[in-house]
N, C-alpha and C positions, 0 to 999 in steps of 0.2 A: 697529721691532719691536713697540712698544706698539700701533701701529695695527693690526698683524696679529692680535695677541692680542685686541684689542677687537672686531675683525671676527669672529673665531672664536667669541668669547663671545656676540655678538649672534646669530650664525647658529645656535648651539646652543640659545639661548633660543627662537628662532622655531620650530626643529624640535620642541622639547619642548612648545611651546604649540599646535602644529598639531593640529586635531581628528582623532581616530581615524576610520578608515573606517566609515561608517554601516552598520548591519546592515540587510539587506533582510528584510521580513516577508511570508510567504505563508501561505495556508490550503490545506488539502487532506487527503486520506486517506493517512496514513503507513503504509507497508509495510516489514517487515524486508527488508533487502537485503545480506546478508552480515554478518559480525561487526562490531558497532559502527556500522553504517550503516543508513540508511533511504532510501526513495525515495518521492516523491510527485509528482503532477501538480497544479500550482497550480489552485485553484478560486476563483471569485468568491464572496465571503462577505458576507452582510448580517445585521444583528441582527433576528431574528424576534420576540424578546422580551428581557427582561432576562437570561434564562437561556439561550435557544437561538439558534443561528445557522441560516441557510439557505445551503446550498452550491449553486452552479450551475456548469456547465462553462464553461471559458474556451476559446474557439475556437482560440487560439494558445498555449495553455498547454503548455510543454515540461517533460518529466520532469526532476526534480532528484534527484541522489544525494548524500546528505550524511553526513558523519562526525558522530556525536552523542556521542562518548566523553567530551567535556568540557562537554556542554550541561547547563544547568539544566533541570529537568523539573517542570512544575506539573500536578498531577492534579486532576480534578473530584471524586474520591473524598475522603473525610475521612482516609484513611490510605493510605500508599503501596502496601501489599500487598493491597488489596481488588480483587476482580475486577469487582464491580458497585458502584454508588453506594449500594445498599441503602436508598434513600429519603432519604439525607442528602447534600447537594450542597455542594461547596466551590468557589465561583467568585468572582472579584473584580468590581469595578464594570464592567469591560469584558467580562464573561462568560467570562473565561479561568480555567482551573484554577489554584488558588492553594495547594494542598497541596505543600510543597516536597519534591521527591524527587530521585533521582539517575539517572545513565545506566543503571545496573543495573536499576532499576525500569522504565525505558522498554523495555529489552530484554525483560523479562517481559511487559509489555503487548503489544508487537509480536508476541510468540510466540503470542498468542491470536488474532491477525488484525489487519485494518486498523483504524486509530484516527483519528478526525477531530481535527485539530490546527491550531494556529497555530505556525509555525516562524520564528524569526529566525536568519539565517545570514550569514556573511561568507565569500566564496570557496566552498570546498566543505565548510565546517564549520558545523554548527548550533551556535548559542550559547545559544539558549533554545527549549524546546519546551513548549507549553501545550496540554493537552487542551481541547476545547470540546464542548459538547452541541449536537447538530443536530436540526432539526425533521423530517428525513427523509433516507433514504439513496438516494433516487432510485427510478425505476420500472424493475423488472427487464424484460429482453427475452429472447426465445428466437429463435434463428436457426440455420440450417445453414451450415457452413463448414468450414474446415480448422484444425487445431490443431497447433502446433509447440512443442516444449519449449524453454524458456530455461534454467531450472534446476529444482530440486525443488519450488518453490512458485510458479513463474511460467511463463506460456505466451504465445504470440502467436496470436491468433484472427483469421482472415481471413474476412470475410463481406461480400457486396455490394461488392467491390472495395476494401474498407478493412481495414487491419490494426491491431488494438489490443492493447496489453499488458494482461494480466489476471493477478491474483494469486489463489491458492486456498489454502484452509485445511482444517482437520479438519472443517469444516462442509460442505465440498463433497462432493456425492454423484456416484458414477460408476456408470452402468448398462451392464452388459456383455452381449455376445452369446455369449460363450464359456462353457464349462462351469464354469470356476473363476475366481475373482477374480484369481488370480496368473498366469493364462495370458498368453502374448504377444498382441499386437494381432491380432484376428481369427483366433486360433489354433484349429485344429480345426473341427468342425462348429458351425454357429450354433444351438446347442440352446436358447439363451436370447434369440433374436431374435423380435420380434413380426412381424406381417404387414407392417408398414411398414418392417421391417429394423432397427428400433431395439432396442438392448439392454434387457433386462428384469431382469437379475440385479443387485441392489443391492450395490455395493462401496464402498470408501472412497477417500479422497484419496491414501493411500499406494499403493493399487493403481493409481491413475491415474499416479502418478509412475513406478512400476515399468514399466507398460505403455508409457509415452512414451519411457522411456530406451532401449527396444529399437528405436526408429524414428528413422532419420536424416532422413526426409522428413516433411512435414506429412501428417496423417491426417484423413479425413473424419469429422465429428461433428455432432451437434446439441447446441447449448450453451445453457444458461440463464445469463445474466450481468446484472450491474448496472453500466451504463456509468459512472455518476457516481462510484461507489466503486471502479471498475476491478477488480471482483470477479467471479470465476467461481464460479457457484453449483451448477450441475449439468452433467454431460457424459454424452451417450448415444453409445456406440460404434455405428457404422452398418455393418451387413453389406453387403458389395459393394465395399468400399474395398480391393480386392486389387491 
């Protein structure tokens, strides 16, 4: 009996002293992806200076979706509720945001668009999110392809035989061929189409969301996007996609 007790006590001691699962750290552009969740495609990150990082695409980087509801959040601003740094930067020796904030502050940040970050996570849960400053967001591109809705802020853009997931925000511009911004896709006469068939009427990201919701199949567009940041910048409706 004493032997069994001693064995159980030793086993418990080993269990308690076993190291916890190490967190994995990745860099990338965090996008809001449902309540309390973010998504990002891991990027290669190098220090460009004491303050800035440089991000580059990872050929085999696969998208992560992480719950951040219990994550520590470090901002590069000197206060949690600031939109911009306003000329005062709060980073530690590793170049990571050091103003201590909470998950609610991260929700507010992500509502404004993608944010360059370093994320530590275990399983599907982020344990720490730190903002970082980057030297550039990548080179924008323009291409013709098809667009398919994923949700109210995300699309799949297929061009050149490749499909990429892109997020969009209030900064995304939508150019329409239709008479009104709220019309269905290619609805009515193309009164706002140029000679090249591209839309000329400037509309907003919410108009894009509404127009895409009415289409079950991909639609033809010309798109301006930034591959590194997975960001959709401009969309032109193309007349002729009937």
